[in-house]
C-alpha positions in Angstrom: 0.0 0.0 0.0 2.8 2.4 0.8 4.4 1.8 -2.6 1.1 2.4 -4.3 0.7 5.8 -2.5 4.3 6.8 -3.4 3.8 5.9 -7.0 0.5 7.7 -7.1 2.0 10.9 -5.6 4.9 10.8 -8.1 2.4 10.5 -11.1 0.4 13.4 -9.8 3.6 15.6 -9.4 4.9 14.7 -12.8 1.6 15.2 -14.5 1.0 18.5 -12.7 4.4 19.7 -13.6 3.9 18.9 -17.2 0.5 20.5 -17.4 1.8 23.6 -15.5 4.7 23.9 -18.0 2.3 23.6 -20.9 0.2 26.4 -19.4 3.3 28.6 -18.9 4.4 28.0 -22.5 1.0 28.9 -23.8 0.3 25.5 -25.2 -2.8 25.1 -23.0 -5.2 27.8 -21.9 -5.0 28.9 -18.3 -8.1 27.6 -16.5 -7.4 29.6 -13.4 -7.2 33.0 -15.0 -9.2 33.1 -18.3 -9.5 36.9 -18.3 -5.7 37.3 -19.2 -5.8 35.2 -22.3 -5.9 38.1 -24.7 -3.7 40.4 -22.7 -0.5 39.5 -24.6 -2.0 40.7 -27.9 -3.2 44.0 -26.3 0.2 44.7 -24.8 1.9 44.0 -28.1 -0.5 46.3 -29.9 0.0 49.1 -27.4 3.8 48.6 -27.6 3.7 48.8 -31.4 1.5 51.9 -31.3 3.9 53.6 -28.8 6.9 52.7 -30.9 5.2 54.1 -34.0 4.4 57.4 -32.2 7.9 57.8 -30.7 10.2 60.4 -32.3 13.0 58.7 -34.1 16.6 59.4 -32.9 18.4 62.0 -35.0 22.2 62.1 -34.4 23.8 65.5 -34.2 25.0 66.9 -37.6 28.6 67.1 -36.4 30.7 66.0 -33.4 30.2 68.3 -30.4 33.6 69.8 -29.6 34.7 69.7 -26.0 37.8 70.7 -24.1 38.6 68.7 -20.9 40.0 70.8 -18.2 42.4 69.6 -15.6 40.8 68.5 -12.3 40.9 71.2 -9.6 41.0 70.8 -5.9 39.8 73.9 -4.1 40.7 74.2 -0.4 37.9 75.5 1.9 39.4 77.8 4.5 37.1 79.0 7.2 38.4 81.1 10.1 42.0 80.5 9.0 41.6 76.7 9.1 41.3 74.3 6.2 38.1 72.4 7.0 37.6 70.5 3.8 38.4 70.6 0.0 36.2 70.5 -3.0 37.1 68.5 -6.1 35.9 70.0 -9.4 36.1 68.3 -12.8 34.6 70.1 -15.8 34.4 70.0 -19.5 33.9 73.1 -21.8 31.5 72.8 -24.7 33.2 75.1 -27.2 32.3 76.6 -30.6 33.6 74.7 -33.7 37.1 75.7 -34.5 37.8 77.4 -31.2 39.8 74.6 -29.5 43.2 76.2 -29.9 42.0 79.6 -28.6 40.4 78.0 -25.6 43.4 75.8 -24.8 45.7 78.7 -25.1 43.9 80.5 -22.2 43.4 77.4 -20.1 45.8 78.6 -17.3 44.0 81.9 -17.1 40.7 80.2 -16.8 42.0 77.8 -14.1 43.4 80.8 -12.2 40.0 82.6 -12.3 38.2 79.5 -11.2 40.5 79.0 -8.2 40.2 82.6 -7.2 36.4 82.6 -7.5 35.7 79.3 -5.8 38.2 79.7 -3.0 36.3 82.7 -1.7 32.9 81.3 -2.6 33.3 78.0 -0.8 34.8 79.7 2.3 31.7 81.7 2.7 29.3 78.9 1.5 30.6 76.3 3.9 30.2 78.6 6.9 26.4 78.4 6.5 25.8 75.2 4.5 26.9 71.6 4.7 26.5 70.7 1.0 27.5 72.0 -2.4 24.9 74.1 -4.3 25.4 72.6 -7.9 23.3 75.1 -9.8 25.2 78.0 -8.2 28.6 76.3 -9.0 27.5 75.8 -12.6 26.3 79.4 -12.9 29.6 80.7 -11.6 31.6 78.4 -14.0 29.6 79.7 -17.0 30.2 83.3 -15.8 33.9 82.7 -15.6 34.1 80.9 -18.9 32.2 83.7 -20.7 34.4 86.3 -19.1 37.7 84.5 -20.1 36.8 82.9 -23.4 33.8 85.0 -24.6 31.6 83.3 -27.3 34.2 80.5 -27.8 32.5 78.6 -24.9 28.9 77.6 -25.3 28.4 75.8 -21.9 30.3 74.3 -19.0 29.5 70.6 -18.2 30.1 69.6 -14.6 31.6 66.1 -14.7 32.3 65.6 -11.0 31.9 67.9 -8.1 32.2 66.7 -4.5 33.5 67.6 -1.1 36.4 65.6 0.3 36.9 65.8 4.0 39.0 62.8 4.9 42.6 61.8 4.6 45.3 64.3 5.5 42.7 66.9 6.7 41.9 64.9 9.9 
């Protein structure tokens, strides 16, 4: 009798697994959820409609010229003490054909950035704990326009973060 029960349970498990697999593969209709039988076709139709309505990607007409600037580390000095430092990594989006002119004035641009952000971060970190990225970007654009004029279209912030560990402690 025990053998008969074990064999019967094995047949039920194998048969149930086979039927379940056929339902999952779509070979048999799902008797437990008949309302979702046509959902696959509706989803495919909706996806096709959305894909048709989507605007196709248009690549830019030319390569966008960039100039990578050297990474800058600005010390933050409050009350005569270095409390932290800010790491700045930027890229300049320049006008076509202006790469040589922008690279020629790179040291001047870096000098202006260091001068501007040393005083800005010293005042900023007296009142705040975090970096105000829109203000940092606005100041970078202002400096770039002052140094390079119309040769620079925009400044892209690649990496900006505060570093208060290591030799500062």
